[in-house]
PAMAR-818132 format. One line per field, with one value per residue: residue number from 1; chain; x negated, y, z negated of N, C-alpha, C in turn. Coordinates in Angstrom, 3 decimals. Last residue first. Layout:
# PAMAR-818132
num	NUM/...
chaine	A/...
n.X	X/...
n.Y	Y/...
n.Z	Z/...
ca.X	X/...
ca.Y	Y/...
ca.Z	Z/...
c.X	X/...
c.Y	Y/...
c.Z	Z/...
This chain:
# PAMAR-818132
num	62/61/60/59/58/57/56/55/54/53/52/51/50/49/48/47/46/45/44/43/42/41/40/39/38/37/36/35/34/33/32/31/30/29/28/27/26/25/24/23/22/21/20/19/18/17/16/15/14/13/12/11/10/9/8/7/6/5/4/3/2/1
chaine	A/A/A/A/A/A/A/A/A/A/A/A/A/A/A/A/A/A/A/A/A/A/A/A/A/A/A/A/A/A/A/A/A/A/A/A/A/A/A/A/A/A/A/A/A/A/A/A/A/A/A/A/A/A/A/A/A/A/A/A/A/A
n.X	-62.767/-65.204/-66.107/-67.244/-68.023/-68.249/-71.068/-72.676/-75.052/-76.071/-76.896/-79.038/-80.783/-81.211/-82.371/-84.723/-86.118/-86.100/-86.033/-85.394/-82.999/-81.215/-78.935/-78.561/-78.106/-75.736/-73.989/-74.112/-73.025/-70.418/-69.649/-69.742/-69.652/-71.537/-73.230/-75.897/-76.572/-74.789/-75.232/-77.933/-77.668/-76.137/-77.835/-80.018/-78.862/-78.231/-80.870/-81.676/-79.892/-80.740/-83.326/-82.940/-81.795/-83.715/-85.606/-85.558/-88.747/-89.672/-91.494/-93.136/-94.040/-96.389
n.Y	100.655/101.945/101.330/98.878/98.379/95.349/94.377/95.228/95.908/93.534/92.639/94.318/93.663/90.949/91.153/92.508/90.617/88.321/87.667/85.602/87.334/89.413/88.375/85.798/86.437/87.927/86.013/84.243/85.982/86.207/83.435/83.079/86.311/87.215/87.396/87.099/84.577/82.896/83.453/82.726/79.977/79.301/80.058/78.326/75.987/76.206/76.392/73.796/72.344/73.509/72.611/69.893/69.658/70.343/68.337/65.118/63.779/61.898/59.248/58.618/55.909/54.834
n.Z	-122.316/-122.362/-124.816/-124.405/-121.055/-119.107/-117.262/-115.156/-116.339/-116.976/-114.495/-113.973/-115.952/-115.260/-112.862/-113.423/-115.030/-113.028/-109.992/-108.330/-106.411/-105.829/-104.457/-105.496/-108.228/-107.978/-107.169/-109.275/-111.315/-110.436/-110.688/-113.502/-115.238/-118.101/-120.330/-120.423/-121.157/-119.760/-116.983/-116.795/-117.093/-114.976/-112.928/-113.364/-112.828/-110.188/-109.067/-109.610/-107.849/-105.370/-105.344/-105.179/-102.704/-100.891/-100.832/-100.732/-99.805/-96.957/-96.101/-93.077/-91.206/-88.935
ca.X	-61.465/-64.412/-65.718/-66.066/-68.449/-67.493/-70.301/-71.287/-74.181/-75.670/-75.800/-77.805/-80.331/-80.609/-81.155/-83.757/-85.738/-85.143/-86.581/-85.819/-83.869/-82.442/-79.449/-78.723/-79.293/-77.043/-74.279/-74.511/-74.410/-71.278/-69.573/-70.796/-68.972/-70.938/-71.717/-75.405/-77.430/-74.936/-73.911/-77.550/-78.580/-75.711/-76.582/-80.278/-79.426/-77.093/-80.083/-82.307/-79.828/-79.434/-83.067/-83.611/-81.037/-82.733/-85.917/-84.584/-87.581/-89.629/-90.225/-93.351/-93.232/-96.065
ca.Y	99.898/102.063/102.746/98.986/98.851/96.682/94.108/94.618/97.131/94.418/92.034/94.507/94.955/91.225/90.475/93.197/91.895/88.286/88.825/85.260/86.265/89.761/89.563/85.973/85.674/88.666/87.137/83.758/85.350/87.308/84.129/82.367/85.181/87.525/87.386/88.360/85.627/82.916/83.699/84.089/80.824/79.008/80.675/79.736/76.268/76.131/77.489/74.895/72.108/73.552/73.994/70.406/69.263/71.177/69.379/65.994/64.028/63.186/59.597/59.264/56.877/54.878
ca.Z	-122.436/-121.149/-124.745/-125.261/-122.338/-119.429/-118.444/-114.934/-115.735/-118.064/-115.257/-113.107/-115.923/-116.648/-113.011/-112.512/-115.575/-114.247/-110.735/-109.706/-106.475/-106.480/-104.113/-104.080/-107.824/-108.393/-106.318/-108.022/-111.507/-110.393/-109.344/-112.607/-114.529/-116.762/-120.561/-119.842/-121.653/-121.023/-117.531/-116.716/-118.171/-116.298/-113.078/-113.401/-114.156/-111.118/-109.001/-110.120/-109.255/-105.983/-105.353/-106.284/-103.817/-101.171/-101.675/-100.349/-100.831/-97.657/-96.660/-94.506/-91.495/-90.361
c.X	-60.349/-63.077/-64.866/-65.384/-67.083/-67.848/-69.598/-70.399/-72.814/-74.754/-75.156/-76.626/-79.071/-79.955/-80.430/-82.303/-84.649/-85.102/-85.724/-86.351/-84.076/-83.349/-80.849/-79.342/-79.594/-78.207/-75.507/-74.967/-75.020/-72.688/-70.384/-70.740/-70.024/-70.324/-71.039/-73.889/-76.606/-75.515/-73.906/-76.147/-78.148/-76.383/-76.082/-78.898/-79.619/-77.703/-78.874/-81.493/-80.546/-79.245/-81.600/-83.355/-81.639/-81.871/-84.731/-84.691/-86.754/-88.483/-90.371/-92.004/-93.334/-95.224
c.Y	100.810/101.428/102.925/100.417/98.999/97.094/95.468/94.411/96.483/95.504/92.824/93.849/95.115/92.644/90.780/92.469/92.624/89.679/89.046/86.440/86.001/88.597/89.900/87.321/85.755/87.843/87.895/84.932/84.991/86.960/85.362/82.996/84.346/86.082/87.657/88.447/87.027/84.101/83.784/84.436/82.186/79.842/80.545/80.506/77.641/76.358/77.464/76.093/73.237/73.477/74.233/71.872/69.758/70.919/70.332/67.327/65.028/63.239/60.915/59.750/57.339/55.975
c.Z	-122.997/-121.277/-123.388/-125.120/-123.198/-120.847/-118.862/-116.156/-115.308/-117.590/-116.324/-113.790/-115.113/-116.493/-114.266/-112.743/-114.760/-114.916/-111.933/-110.458/-108.063/-106.613/-104.603/-103.706/-106.324/-108.005/-106.676/-106.987/-110.035/-110.549/-109.386/-111.163/-113.692/-116.240/-119.232/-120.115/-121.295/-121.774/-119.061/-117.204/-117.980/-117.263/-114.404/-113.653/-114.465/-112.514/-110.047/-110.139/-110.090/-107.299/-105.840/-106.338/-105.148/-102.328/-101.846/-101.199/-100.274/-98.631/-97.369/-94.912/-92.923/-90.643
Protein backbone atom coordinates (compact mmCIF):
# COMPACT_ATOMS: atom_id res chain seq x y z
CA UNK A 1 0.00 0.00 0.00
CA UNK A 2 1.50 3.31 -1.04
CA UNK A 3 0.97 6.52 0.87
CA UNK A 4 0.64 9.73 -1.11
CA UNK A 5 2.46 12.59 0.52
CA UNK A 6 1.50 16.15 -0.25
CA UNK A 7 4.15 18.44 -1.59
CA UNK A 8 4.99 20.40 1.56
CA UNK A 9 7.57 22.50 -0.23
CA UNK A 10 4.86 24.27 -2.24
CA UNK A 11 3.15 25.28 0.98
CA UNK A 12 6.36 26.73 2.33
CA UNK A 13 6.89 28.76 -0.83
CA UNK A 14 3.34 30.13 -0.71
CA UNK A 15 3.78 30.99 2.96
CA UNK A 16 7.10 32.67 2.30
CA UNK A 17 5.58 34.78 -0.47
CA UNK A 18 2.83 35.92 1.90
CA UNK A 19 5.44 36.83 4.51
CA UNK A 20 7.45 38.72 1.89
CA UNK A 21 4.35 40.62 0.74
CA UNK A 22 3.43 41.47 4.33
CA UNK A 23 6.92 42.63 5.22
CA UNK A 24 7.18 44.82 2.11
CA UNK A 25 3.86 46.45 2.97
CA UNK A 26 4.48 47.12 6.66
CA UNK A 27 8.12 48.15 6.31
CA UNK A 28 8.19 49.80 2.85
CA UNK A 29 11.11 47.70 1.65
CA UNK A 30 11.62 45.82 -1.60
CA UNK A 31 10.71 42.14 -2.01
CA UNK A 32 14.41 41.36 -2.47
CA UNK A 33 15.25 43.02 0.85
CA UNK A 34 12.36 41.17 2.53
CA UNK A 35 13.60 37.80 1.21
CA UNK A 36 17.08 38.46 2.56
CA UNK A 37 15.75 39.40 5.98
CA UNK A 38 13.48 36.35 6.12
CA UNK A 39 16.37 34.09 5.16
CA UNK A 40 18.55 35.65 7.84
CA UNK A 41 16.05 35.94 10.72
CA UNK A 42 13.26 33.48 9.90
CA UNK A 43 9.89 34.30 11.46
CA UNK A 44 11.28 36.52 14.24
CA UNK A 45 8.91 39.39 13.42
CA UNK A 46 10.20 41.89 16.01
CA UNK A 47 13.73 41.42 14.63
CA UNK A 48 12.47 41.53 11.02
CA UNK A 49 10.67 44.84 11.61
CA UNK A 50 13.69 46.30 13.40
CA UNK A 51 16.06 45.30 10.59
CA UNK A 52 13.61 46.46 7.90
CA UNK A 53 13.25 49.88 9.52
CA UNK A 54 17.04 50.21 9.47
CA UNK A 55 16.94 49.76 5.67
CA UNK A 56 14.51 52.62 5.12
CA UNK A 57 16.35 55.88 4.33
CA UNK A 58 15.55 58.65 6.78
CA UNK A 59 14.36 61.98 5.37
CA UNK A 60 17.32 63.64 7.09
CA UNK A 61 19.67 61.39 5.09
CA UNK A 62 18.34 62.57 1.73
